[in-house]
PQR file with spaces between the fields and no chain letter, atoms N, CA, C, O and H, PARSE charges and radii, in Angstrom:
ATOM       1  N    MET     1     -27.119   45.247   10.723 -0.4000 1.5000
ATOM       2  CA   MET     1     -28.383   44.726   10.880 -0.0000 2.0000
ATOM       3  C    MET     1     -29.222   45.682   11.591  0.5500 1.7000
ATOM       4  O    MET     1     -30.361   45.911   11.184 -0.5500 1.4000
ATOM       5  N    LEU     2     -28.696   46.319   12.732 -0.4000 1.5000
ATOM       6  CA   LEU     2     -29.460   47.319   13.470 -0.0000 2.0000
ATOM       7  C    LEU     2     -29.487   48.680   12.932  0.5500 1.7000
ATOM       8  O    LEU     2     -30.276   49.496   13.407 -0.5500 1.4000
ATOM       9  H    LEU     2     -27.771   46.133   13.062  0.4000 1.0000
ATOM      10  N    GLY     3     -28.646   49.012   11.928 -0.4000 1.5000
ATOM      11  CA   GLY     3     -28.580   50.288   11.455 -0.0000 2.0000
ATOM      12  C    GLY     3     -28.386   51.431   12.488  0.5500 1.7000
ATOM      13  O    GLY     3     -28.993   52.502   12.506 -0.5500 1.4000
ATOM      14  H    GLY     3     -28.004   48.350   11.541  0.4000 1.0000
ATOM      15  N    ARG     4     -27.427   51.004   13.342 -0.4000 1.5000
ATOM      16  CA   ARG     4     -27.081   51.958   14.445 -0.0000 2.0000
ATOM      17  C    ARG     4     -28.226   52.395   15.375  0.5500 1.7000
ATOM      18  O    ARG     4     -28.075   53.342   16.148 -0.5500 1.4000
ATOM      19  H    ARG     4     -26.934   50.134   13.327  0.4000 1.0000
ATOM      20  N    GLU     5     -29.341   51.717   15.297 -0.4000 1.5000
ATOM      21  CA   GLU     5     -30.541   51.965   16.086 -0.0000 2.0000
ATOM      22  C    GLU     5     -30.423   51.048   17.341  0.5500 1.7000
ATOM      23  O    GLU     5     -30.854   49.895   17.300 -0.5500 1.4000
ATOM      24  H    GLU     5     -29.463   50.948   14.670  0.4000 1.0000
ATOM      25  N    PHE     6     -29.847   51.558   18.437 -0.4000 1.5000
ATOM      26  CA   PHE     6     -29.666   50.669   19.599 -0.0000 2.0000
ATOM      27  C    PHE     6     -30.848   50.737   20.694  0.5500 1.7000
ATOM      28  O    PHE     6     -30.784   50.063   21.721 -0.5500 1.4000
ATOM      29  H    PHE     6     -29.498   52.494   18.470  0.4000 1.0000
ATOM      30  N    ASP     7     -31.908   51.574   20.417 -0.4000 1.5000
ATOM      31  CA   ASP     7     -32.888   51.776   21.414 -0.0000 2.0000
ATOM      32  C    ASP     7     -34.279   51.311   21.017  0.5500 1.7000
ATOM      33  O    ASP     7     -34.510   51.194   19.813 -0.5500 1.4000
ATOM      34  H    ASP     7     -31.960   52.122   19.583  0.4000 1.0000
ATOM      35  N    GLY     8     -35.221   51.037   21.896 -0.4000 1.5000
ATOM      36  CA   GLY     8     -36.485   50.691   21.518 -0.0000 2.0000
ATOM      37  C    GLY     8     -36.760   49.332   21.144  0.5500 1.7000
ATOM      38  O    GLY     8     -37.769   49.075   20.487 -0.5500 1.4000
ATOM      39  H    GLY     8     -35.032   51.133   22.874  0.4000 1.0000
ATOM      40  N    HIS     9     -35.945   48.429   21.509 -0.4000 1.5000
ATOM      41  CA   HIS     9     -36.058   47.006   21.228 -0.0000 2.0000
ATOM      42  C    HIS     9     -36.910   46.205   22.368  0.5500 1.7000
ATOM      43  O    HIS     9     -36.722   46.511   23.546 -0.5500 1.4000
ATOM      44  H    HIS     9     -35.126   48.637   22.043  0.4000 1.0000
ATOM      45  N    ALA    10     -37.697   45.344   22.081 -0.4000 1.5000
ATOM      46  CA   ALA    10     -38.311   44.563   22.972 -0.0000 2.0000
ATOM      47  C    ALA    10     -37.405   43.713   23.840  0.5500 1.7000
ATOM      48  O    ALA    10     -36.338   43.345   23.348 -0.5500 1.4000
ATOM      49  H    ALA    10     -37.850   45.096   21.125  0.4000 1.0000
ATOM      50  N    PRO    11     -37.718   43.357   25.094 -0.5600 1.5000
ATOM      51  CA   PRO    11     -36.850   42.607   25.877  0.2800 2.0000
ATOM      52  C    PRO    11     -36.569   41.327   25.318  0.5500 1.7000
ATOM      53  O    PRO    11     -37.454   40.732   24.703 -0.5500 1.4000
ATOM      54  N    HIS    12     -35.240   40.756   25.491 -0.4000 1.5000
ATOM      55  CA   HIS    12     -34.706   39.456   24.938 -0.0000 2.0000
ATOM      56  C    HIS    12     -34.789   39.303   23.493  0.5500 1.7000
ATOM      57  O    HIS    12     -34.889   38.163   23.040 -0.5500 1.4000
ATOM      58  H    HIS    12     -34.521   41.239   25.991  0.4000 1.0000
ATOM      59  N    THR    13     -34.760   40.376   22.658 -0.4000 1.5000
ATOM      60  CA   THR    13     -34.850   40.303   21.227 -0.0000 2.0000
ATOM      61  C    THR    13     -33.484   40.636   20.548  0.5500 1.7000
ATOM      62  O    THR    13     -33.101   40.045   19.538 -0.5500 1.4000
ATOM      63  H    THR    13     -34.680   41.302   23.026  0.4000 1.0000
ATOM      64  N    HIS    14     -32.804   41.585   21.144 -0.4000 1.5000
ATOM      65  CA   HIS    14     -31.595   42.049   20.447 -0.0000 2.0000
ATOM      66  C    HIS    14     -30.324   42.028   21.476  0.5500 1.7000
ATOM      67  O    HIS    14     -30.358   42.776   22.452 -0.5500 1.4000
ATOM      68  H    HIS    14     -33.115   42.065   21.965  0.4000 1.0000
ATOM      69  N    ILE    15     -29.300   41.244   21.274 -0.4000 1.5000
ATOM      70  CA   ILE    15     -28.217   41.093   22.142 -0.0000 2.0000
ATOM      71  C    ILE    15     -26.940   41.605   21.369  0.5500 1.7000
ATOM      72  O    ILE    15     -26.720   41.123   20.258 -0.5500 1.4000
ATOM      73  H    ILE    15     -29.272   40.636   20.480  0.4000 1.0000
ATOM      74  N    CYS    16     -26.191   42.435   21.825 -0.4000 1.5000
ATOM      75  CA   CYS    16     -24.915   42.747   21.262 -0.0000 2.0000
ATOM      76  C    CYS    16     -23.713   42.524   22.268  0.5500 1.7000
ATOM      77  O    CYS    16     -23.903   42.217   23.444 -0.5500 1.4000
ATOM      78  H    CYS    16     -26.369   42.827   22.727  0.4000 1.0000
ATOM      79  N    SER    17     -22.568   42.687   21.757 -0.4000 1.5000
ATOM      80  CA   SER    17     -21.448   42.526   22.925 -0.0000 2.0000
ATOM      81  C    SER    17     -20.495   43.641   22.658  0.5500 1.7000
ATOM      82  O    SER    17     -20.583   44.381   21.678 -0.5500 1.4000
ATOM      83  H    SER    17     -22.413   42.936   20.801  0.4000 1.0000
ATOM      84  N    ASP    18     -19.516   43.727   23.647 -0.4000 1.5000
ATOM      85  CA   ASP    18     -18.477   44.683   23.685 -0.0000 2.0000
ATOM      86  C    ASP    18     -17.275   43.968   24.145  0.5500 1.7000
ATOM      87  O    ASP    18     -17.409   43.053   24.957 -0.5500 1.4000
ATOM      88  H    ASP    18     -19.446   43.126   24.443  0.4000 1.0000
ATOM      89  N    LEU    19     -16.087   44.307   23.694 -0.4000 1.5000
ATOM      90  CA   LEU    19     -14.891   43.821   24.358 -0.0000 2.0000
ATOM      91  C    LEU    19     -14.145   44.957   25.008  0.5500 1.7000
ATOM      92  O    LEU    19     -14.123   46.101   24.554 -0.5500 1.4000
ATOM      93  H    LEU    19     -15.978   45.050   23.035  0.4000 1.0000
ATOM      94  N    THR    20     -13.565   44.576   26.050 -0.4000 1.5000
ATOM      95  CA   THR    20     -12.760   45.528   26.773 -0.0000 2.0000
ATOM      96  C    THR    20     -11.495   44.791   27.415  0.5500 1.7000
ATOM      97  O    THR    20     -11.491   43.563   27.489 -0.5500 1.4000
ATOM      98  H    THR    20     -13.583   43.647   26.418  0.4000 1.0000
ATOM      99  N    TYR    21     -10.517   45.490   27.839 -0.4000 1.5000
ATOM     100  CA   TYR    21      -9.322   44.862   28.465 -0.0000 2.0000
ATOM     101  C    TYR    21      -8.802   45.529   29.758  0.5500 1.7000
ATOM     102  O    TYR    21      -8.835   46.743   29.962 -0.5500 1.4000
ATOM     103  H    TYR    21     -10.520   46.488   27.779  0.4000 1.0000
ATOM     104  N    VAL    22      -8.319   44.600   30.608 -0.4000 1.5000
ATOM     105  CA   VAL    22      -7.751   45.170   31.940 -0.0000 2.0000
ATOM     106  C    VAL    22      -6.392   44.570   31.981  0.5500 1.7000
ATOM     107  O    VAL    22      -6.061   43.574   31.338 -0.5500 1.4000
ATOM     108  H    VAL    22      -8.292   43.614   30.442  0.4000 1.0000
ATOM     109  N    ARG    23      -5.643   45.236   32.771 -0.4000 1.5000
ATOM     110  CA   ARG    23      -4.209   44.675   33.054 -0.0000 2.0000
ATOM     111  C    ARG    23      -4.292   43.900   34.230  0.5500 1.7000
ATOM     112  O    ARG    23      -4.862   44.330   35.233 -0.5500 1.4000
ATOM     113  H    ARG    23      -5.912   46.045   33.294  0.4000 1.0000
ATOM     114  N    VAL    24      -3.687   42.627   34.170 -0.4000 1.5000
ATOM     115  CA   VAL    24      -3.670   41.720   35.325 -0.0000 2.0000
ATOM     116  C    VAL    24      -2.126   41.389   35.375  0.5500 1.7000
ATOM     117  O    VAL    24      -1.536   40.699   34.543 -0.5500 1.4000
ATOM     118  H    VAL    24      -3.224   42.277   33.356  0.4000 1.0000
ATOM     119  N    GLY    25      -1.586   41.972   36.446 -0.4000 1.5000
ATOM     120  CA   GLY    25      -0.166   41.699   36.598 -0.0000 2.0000
ATOM     121  C    GLY    25       0.616   42.439   35.385  0.5500 1.7000
ATOM     122  O    GLY    25       0.483   43.628   35.096 -0.5500 1.4000
ATOM     123  H    GLY    25      -2.065   42.533   37.121  0.4000 1.0000
ATOM     124  N    ALA    26       1.386   41.585   34.788 -0.4000 1.5000
ATOM     125  CA   ALA    26       2.209   42.047   33.568 -0.0000 2.0000
ATOM     126  C    ALA    26       1.473   41.784   32.314  0.5500 1.7000
ATOM     127  O    ALA    26       1.957   42.197   31.260 -0.5500 1.4000
ATOM     128  H    ALA    26       1.495   40.619   35.023  0.4000 1.0000
ATOM     129  N    ALA    27       0.330   41.127   32.318 -0.4000 1.5000
ATOM     130  CA   ALA    27      -0.559   40.719   31.073 -0.0000 2.0000
ATOM     131  C    ALA    27      -1.749   41.512   30.904  0.5500 1.7000
ATOM     132  O    ALA    27      -2.140   42.215   31.835 -0.5500 1.4000
ATOM     133  H    ALA    27      -0.064   40.792   33.174  0.4000 1.0000
ATOM     134  N    TRP    28      -2.416   41.463   29.714 -0.4000 1.5000
ATOM     135  CA   TRP    28      -3.712   41.956   29.471 -0.0000 2.0000
ATOM     136  C    TRP    28      -4.710   40.689   29.520  0.5500 1.7000
ATOM     137  O    TRP    28      -4.453   39.539   29.164 -0.5500 1.4000
ATOM     138  H    TRP    28      -2.098   40.892   28.957  0.4000 1.0000
ATOM     139  N    CYS    29      -5.871   41.175   30.033 -0.4000 1.5000
ATOM     140  CA   CYS    29      -6.939   40.112   30.119 -0.0000 2.0000
ATOM     141  C    CYS    29      -8.197   40.889   29.347  0.5500 1.7000
ATOM     142  O    CYS    29      -8.631   41.980   29.717 -0.5500 1.4000
ATOM     143  H    CYS    29      -6.079   42.110   30.323  0.4000 1.0000
ATOM     144  N    TYR    30      -8.695   40.148   28.233 -0.4000 1.5000
ATOM     145  CA   TYR    30      -9.688   40.582   27.514 -0.0000 2.0000
ATOM     146  C    TYR    30     -11.020   40.042   28.012  0.5500 1.7000
ATOM     147  O    TYR    30     -11.162   38.849   28.279 -0.5500 1.4000
ATOM     148  H    TYR    30      -8.342   39.261   27.933  0.4000 1.0000
ATOM     149  N    VAL    31     -12.060   41.001   28.139 -0.4000 1.5000
ATOM     150  CA   VAL    31     -13.324   40.644   28.673 -0.0000 2.0000
ATOM     151  C    VAL    31     -14.508   40.903   27.610  0.5500 1.7000
ATOM     152  O    VAL    31     -14.609   42.020   27.102 -0.5500 1.4000
ATOM     153  H    VAL    31     -11.944   41.970   27.922  0.4000 1.0000
ATOM     154  N    CYS    32     -15.291   40.001   27.320 -0.4000 1.5000
ATOM     155  CA   CYS    32     -16.425   40.144   26.479 -0.0000 2.0000
ATOM     156  C    CYS    32     -17.717   40.042   27.114  0.5500 1.7000
ATOM     157  O    CYS    32     -17.950   39.011   27.746 -0.5500 1.4000
ATOM     158  H    CYS    32     -15.209   39.094   27.733  0.4000 1.0000
ATOM     159  N    LEU    33     -18.678   41.033   27.041 -0.4000 1.5000
ATOM     160  CA   LEU    33     -19.980   41.122   27.739 -0.0000 2.0000
ATOM     161  C    LEU    33     -21.065   41.134   26.745  0.5500 1.7000
ATOM     162  O    LEU    33     -21.274   42.169   26.112 -0.5500 1.4000
ATOM     163  H    LEU    33     -18.489   41.870   26.528  0.4000 1.0000
ATOM     164  N    PRO    34     -21.799   40.046   26.542 -0.5600 1.5000
ATOM     165  CA   PRO    34     -23.068   40.228   25.831  0.2800 2.0000
ATOM     166  C    PRO    34     -24.204   41.110   26.552  0.5500 1.7000
ATOM     167  O    PRO    34     -24.472   40.854   27.726 -0.5500 1.4000
ATOM     168  N    VAL    35     -24.782   41.997   25.971 -0.4000 1.5000
ATOM     169  CA   VAL    35     -25.745   42.969   26.649 -0.0000 2.0000
ATOM     170  C    VAL    35     -27.042   43.028   25.893  0.5500 1.7000
ATOM     171  O    VAL    35     -27.079   43.246   24.682 -0.5500 1.4000
ATOM     172  H    VAL    35     -24.564   42.205   25.018  0.4000 1.0000
ATOM     173  N    ASP    36     -28.127   42.825   26.651 -0.4000 1.5000
ATOM     174  CA   ASP    36     -29.508   42.976   26.136 -0.0000 2.0000
ATOM     175  C    ASP    36     -29.758   44.597   25.799  0.5500 1.7000
ATOM     176  O    ASP    36     -29.683   45.461   26.672 -0.5500 1.4000
ATOM     177  H    ASP    36     -28.098   42.648   27.635  0.4000 1.0000
ATOM     178  N    LEU    37     -30.042   44.852   24.507 -0.4000 1.5000
ATOM     179  CA   LEU    37     -30.258   46.240   24.155 -0.0000 2.0000
ATOM     180  C    LEU    37     -31.562   46.861   24.826  0.5500 1.7000
ATOM     181  O    LEU    37     -31.710   48.081   24.904 -0.5500 1.4000
ATOM     182  H    LEU    37     -30.103   44.150   23.798  0.4000 1.0000
ATOM     183  N    HIS    38     -32.432   46.013   25.273 -0.4000 1.5000
ATOM     184  CA   HIS    38     -33.624   46.542   25.811 -0.0000 2.0000
ATOM     185  C    HIS    38     -33.266   47.370   27.121  0.5500 1.7000
ATOM     186  O    HIS    38     -33.633   48.536   27.260 -0.5500 1.4000
ATOM     187  H    HIS    38     -32.312   45.022   25.210  0.4000 1.0000
ATOM     188  N    ASP    39     -32.609   46.761   27.958 -0.4000 1.5000
ATOM     189  CA   ASP    39     -32.349   47.350   29.288 -0.0000 2.0000
ATOM     190  C    ASP    39     -30.943   47.498   29.713  0.5500 1.7000
ATOM     191  O    ASP    39     -30.652   47.936   30.826 -0.5500 1.4000
ATOM     192  H    ASP    39     -32.310   45.813   27.845  0.4000 1.0000
ATOM     193  N    ARG    40     -29.928   47.077   28.693 -0.4000 1.5000
ATOM     194  CA   ARG    40     -28.643   47.267   28.868 -0.0000 2.0000
ATOM     195  C    ARG    40     -28.015   46.411   29.979  0.5500 1.7000
ATOM     196  O    ARG    40     -27.039   46.774   30.636 -0.5500 1.4000
ATOM     197  H    ARG    40     -30.164   46.721   27.789  0.4000 1.0000
ATOM     198  N    GLU    41     -28.659   45.245   30.132 -0.4000 1.5000
ATOM     199  CA   GLU    41     -28.231   44.330   31.224 -0.0000 2.0000
ATOM     200  C    GLU    41     -27.153   43.276   30.551  0.5500 1.7000
ATOM     201  O    GLU    41     -27.339   42.709   29.475 -0.5500 1.4000
ATOM     202  H    GLU    41     -29.452   44.950   29.598  0.4000 1.0000
ATOM     203  N    ALA    42     -26.176   43.147   31.258 -0.4000 1.5000
ATOM     204  CA   ALA    42     -25.141   42.107   30.921 -0.0000 2.0000
ATOM     205  C    ALA    42     -25.731   40.756   31.173  0.5500 1.7000
ATOM     206  O    ALA    42     -26.060   40.399   32.305 -0.5500 1.4000
ATOM     207  H    ALA    42     -26.025   43.607   32.133  0.4000 1.0000
ATOM     208  N    VAL    43     -25.872   39.950   30.025 -0.4000 1.5000
ATOM     209  CA   VAL    43     -26.452   38.697   30.088 -0.0000 2.0000
ATOM     210  C    VAL    43     -25.502   37.512   30.006  0.5500 1.7000
ATOM     211  O    VAL    43     -25.873   36.339   30.063 -0.5500 1.4000
ATOM     212  H    VAL    43     -25.604   40.240   29.106  0.4000 1.0000
ATOM     213  N    GLY    44     -24.306   37.898   29.875 -0.4000 1.5000
ATOM     214  CA   GLY    44     -23.314   36.787   29.733 -0.0000 2.0000
ATOM     215  C    GLY    44     -21.987   37.366   29.999  0.5500 1.7000
ATOM     216  O    GLY    44     -21.882   38.552   30.312 -0.5500 1.4000
ATOM     217  H    GLY    44     -24.004   38.851   29.829  0.4000 1.0000
ATOM     218  N    HIS    45     -20.931   36.559   29.885 -0.4000 1.5000
ATOM     219  CA   HIS    45     -19.544   37.033   29.999 -0.0000 2.0000
ATOM     220  C    HIS    45     -18.480   35.950   29.664  0.5500 1.7000
ATOM     221  O    HIS    45     -18.780   34.757   29.714 -0.5500 1.4000
ATOM     222  H    HIS    45     -21.016   35.596   29.630  0.4000 1.0000
ATOM     223  N    ALA    46     -17.296   36.350   29.340 -0.4000 1.5000
ATOM     224  CA   ALA    46     -16.121   35.484   29.282 -0.0000 2.0000
ATOM     225  C    ALA    46     -14.963   36.305   29.333  0.5500 1.7000
ATOM     226  O    ALA    46     -15.055   37.491   29.016 -0.5500 1.4000
ATOM     227  H    ALA    46     -17.052   37.319   29.300  0.4000 1.0000
ATOM     228  N    ALA    47     -13.751   35.747   29.740 -0.4000 1.5000
ATOM     229  CA   ALA    47     -12.508   36.488   29.688 -0.0000 2.0000
ATOM     230  C    ALA    47     -11.426   35.490   29.216  0.5500 1.7000
ATOM     231  O    ALA    47     -11.471   34.276   29.419 -0.5500 1.4000
ATOM     232  H    ALA    47     -13.677   34.784   29.997  0.4000 1.0000
ATOM     233  N    SER    48     -10.491   36.124   28.588 -0.4000 1.5000
ATOM     234  CA   SER    48      -9.302   35.264   28.044 -0.0000 2.0000
ATOM     235  C    SER    48      -8.123   36.238   27.837  0.5500 1.7000
ATOM     236  O    SER    48      -8.231   37.461   27.919 -0.5500 1.4000
ATOM     237  H    SER    48     -10.455   37.109   28.423  0.4000 1.0000
ATOM     238  N    GLY    49      -6.930   35.536   27.547 -0.4000 1.5000
ATOM     239  CA   GLY    49      -5.794   36.186   27.387 -0.0000 2.0000
ATOM     240  C    GLY    49      -5.653   36.723   25.896  0.5500 1.7000
ATOM     241  O    GLY    49      -4.792   37.536   25.560 -0.5500 1.4000
ATOM     242  H    GLY    49      -6.842   34.542   27.481  0.4000 1.0000
ATOM     243  N    SER    50      -6.535   36.210   25.101 -0.4000 1.5000
ATOM     244  CA   SER    50      -6.571   36.522   23.583 -0.0000 2.0000
ATOM     245  C    SER    50      -7.826   37.191   23.348  0.5500 1.7000
ATOM     246  O    SER    50      -8.884   36.899   23.906 -0.5500 1.4000
ATOM     247  H    SER    50      -7.235   35.550   25.373  0.4000 1.0000
ATOM     248  N    LYS    51      -7.635   38.240   22.367 -0.4000 1.5000
ATOM     249  CA   LYS    51      -8.709   39.024   21.798 -0.0000 2.0000
ATOM     250  C    LYS    51      -9.195   38.356   20.480  0.5500 1.7000
ATOM     251  O    LYS    51      -8.792   38.853   19.428 -0.5500 1.4000
ATOM     252  H    LYS    51      -6.776   38.478   21.914  0.4000 1.0000
ATOM     253  N    ASP    52     -10.010   37.295   20.436 -0.4000 1.5000
ATOM     254  CA   ASP    52     -10.354   36.715   19.158 -0.0000 2.0000
ATOM     255  C    ASP    52     -11.855   36.166   19.224  0.5500 1.7000
ATOM     256  O    ASP    52     -12.590   36.263   20.206 -0.5500 1.4000
ATOM     257  H    ASP    52     -10.337   36.891   21.290  0.4000 1.0000
ATOM     258  N    ALA    53     -12.156   35.609   18.076 -0.4000 1.5000
ATOM     259  CA   ALA    53     -13.591   35.044   17.945 -0.0000 2.0000
ATOM     260  C    ALA    53     -14.015   34.054   18.914  0.5500 1.7000
ATOM     261  O    ALA    53     -15.207   33.944   19.201 -0.5500 1.4000
ATOM     262  H    ALA    53     -11.559   35.530   17.277  0.4000 1.0000
ATOM     263  N    ALA    54     -13.027   33.250   19.492 -0.4000 1.5000
ATOM     264  CA   ALA    54     -13.182   32.346   20.437 -0.0000 2.0000
ATOM     265  C    ALA    54     -13.696   32.956   21.613  0.5500 1.7000
ATOM     266  O    ALA    54     -14.637   32.443   22.218 -0.5500 1.4000
ATOM     267  H    ALA    54     -12.059   33.340   19.259  0.4000 1.0000
ATOM     268  N    LEU    55     -13.113   34.093   22.013 -0.4000 1.5000
ATOM     269  CA   LEU    55     -13.628   34.864   23.263 -0.0000 2.0000
ATOM     270  C    LEU    55     -15.108   35.242   23.105  0.5500 1.7000
ATOM     271  O    LEU    55     -15.893   35.080   24.039 -0.5500 1.4000
ATOM     272  H    LEU    55     -12.349   34.511   21.521  0.4000 1.0000
ATOM     273  N    VAL    56     -15.477   35.735   21.947 -0.4000 1.5000
ATOM     274  CA   VAL    56     -16.790   36.104   21.761 -0.0000 2.0000
ATOM     275  C    VAL    56     -17.750   34.986   21.763  0.5500 1.7000
ATOM     276  O    VAL    56     -18.866   35.093   22.272 -0.5500 1.4000
ATOM     277  H    VAL    56     -14.839   35.866   21.189  0.4000 1.0000
ATOM     278  N    MET    57     -17.294   33.849   21.162 -0.4000 1.5000
ATOM     279  CA   MET    57     -18.249   32.703   21.078 -0.0000 2.0000
ATOM     280  C    MET    57     -18.437   32.131   22.523  0.5500 1.7000
ATOM     281  O    MET    57     -19.519   31.659   22.872 -0.5500 1.4000
ATOM     282  H    MET    57     -16.388   33.762   20.749  0.4000 1.0000
ATOM     283  N    ALA    58     -17.351   32.189   23.351 -0.4000 1.5000
ATOM     284  CA   ALA    58     -17.432   31.679   24.623 -0.0000 2.0000
ATOM     285  C    ALA    58     -18.395   32.575   25.594  0.5500 1.7000
ATOM     286  O    ALA    58     -18.992   32.094   26.557 -0.5500 1.4000
ATOM     287  H    ALA    58     -16.472   32.573   23.067  0.4000 1.0000
ATOM     288  N    ALA    59     -18.459   33.915   25.210 -0.4000 1.5000
ATOM     289  CA   ALA    59     -19.305   34.679   26.040 -0.0000 2.0000
ATOM     290  C    ALA    59     -20.690   34.559   25.710  0.5500 1.7000
ATOM     291  O    ALA    59     -21.575   34.621   26.564 -0.5500 1.4000
ATOM     292  H    ALA    59     -17.974   34.306   24.427  0.4000 1.0000
ATOM     293  N    PHE    60     -20.904   34.384   24.458 -0.4000 1.5000
ATOM     294  CA   PHE    60     -22.336   34.101   23.966 -0.0000 2.0000
ATOM     295  C    PHE    60     -22.853   32.704   24.398  0.5500 1.7000
ATOM     296  O    PHE    60     -24.055   32.508   24.578 -0.5500 1.4000
ATOM     297  H    PHE    60     -20.186   34.334   23.765  0.4000 1.0000
ATOM     298  N    ALA    61     -21.926   31.750   24.557 -0.4000 1.5000
ATOM     299  CA   ALA    61     -22.282   30.442   25.007 -0.0000 2.0000
ATOM     300  C    ALA    61     -22.706   30.535   26.559  0.5500 1.7000
ATOM     301  O    ALA    61     -23.255   29.545   27.042 -0.5500 1.4000
ATOM     302  H    ALA    61     -20.950   31.909   24.410  0.4000 1.0000
ATOM     303  N    THR    62     -22.499   31.594   27.316 -0.4000 1.5000
ATOM     304  CA   THR    62     -22.816   31.734   28.581 -0.0000 2.0000
ATOM     305  C    THR    62     -24.229   32.432   28.708  0.5500 1.7000
ATOM     306  O    THR    62     -24.752   32.554   29.816 -0.5500 1.4000
ATOM     307  H    THR    62     -22.054   32.399   26.924  0.4000 1.0000
ATOM     308  N    VAL    63     -24.768   32.835   27.687 -0.4000 1.5000
ATOM     309  CA   VAL    63     -26.086   33.398   27.695 -0.0000 2.0000
ATOM     310  C    VAL    63     -27.079   32.278   27.475  0.5500 1.7000
ATOM     311  O    VAL    63     -26.956   31.501   26.529 -0.5500 1.4000
ATOM     312  H    VAL    63     -24.343   32.736   26.787  0.4000 1.0000
ATOM     313  N    ALA    64     -28.100   32.197   28.388 -0.4000 1.5000
ATOM     314  CA   ALA    64     -29.078   31.153   28.408 -0.0000 2.0000
ATOM     315  C    ALA    64     -30.227   31.583   27.467  0.5500 1.7000
ATOM     316  O    ALA    64     -31.000   32.483   27.795 -0.5500 1.4000
ATOM     317  H    ALA    64     -28.200   32.828   29.157  0.4000 1.0000
ATOM     318  N    PHE    65     -30.334   30.864   26.186 -0.4000 1.5000
ATOM     319  CA   PHE    65     -31.239   31.275   25.247 -0.0000 2.0000
ATOM     320  C    PHE    65     -32.445   30.248   25.256  0.5500 1.7000
ATOM     321  O    PHE    65     -32.168   29.050   25.195 -0.5500 1.4000
ATOM     322  H    PHE    65     -29.705   30.133   25.919  0.4000 1.0000
ATOM     323  N    PRO    66     -33.718   30.634   25.325 -0.5600 1.5000
ATOM     324  CA   PRO    66     -34.070   31.908   25.488  0.2800 2.0000
ATOM     325  C    PRO    66     -33.852   32.297   27.077  0.5500 1.7000
ATOM     326  O    PRO    66     -34.024   31.408   27.911 -0.5500 1.4000
ATOM     327  N    TYR    67     -33.551   33.351   27.413 -0.4000 1.5000
ATOM     328  CA   TYR    67     -33.058   33.736   28.771 -0.0000 2.0000
ATOM     329  C    TYR    67     -34.271   34.461   29.357  0.5500 1.7000
ATOM     330  O    TYR    67     -35.032   35.032   28.577 -0.5500 1.4000
ATOM     331  H    TYR    67     -33.411   34.073   26.736  0.4000 1.0000
ATOM     332  N    MET    68     -34.482   34.477   30.528 -0.4000 1.5000
ATOM     333  CA   MET    68     -35.509   35.178   31.290 -0.0000 2.0000
ATOM     334  C    MET    68     -35.010   35.897   32.383  0.5500 1.7000
ATOM     335  O    MET    68     -34.038   35.385   32.936 -0.5500 1.4000
ATOM     336  H    MET    68     -33.863   34.013   31.162  0.4000 1.0000
ATOM     337  N    THR    69     -35.459   37.029   32.867 -0.4000 1.5000
ATOM     338  CA   THR    69     -35.023   37.754   33.843 -0.0000 2.0000
ATOM     339  C    THR    69     -35.800   37.465   35.241  0.5500 1.7000
ATOM     340  O    THR    69     -35.490   38.084   36.259 -0.5500 1.4000
ATOM     341  H    THR    69     -36.249   37.445   32.418  0.4000 1.0000
């Protein structure tokens, strides 16, 4: 949808997410952060022991739409 154009968006109009993982004891914890492409601000978050669609949905559920800074 963005055609790999990640710059030049108005505030609060384009949000993407990224997944990363960290080692917690003997297990992996996956973290999803929705980010506003306007200023690269993290606007939500979620963590889980599973890297799946439920993690992404949980992260986007923490974003207050429409959100204001």
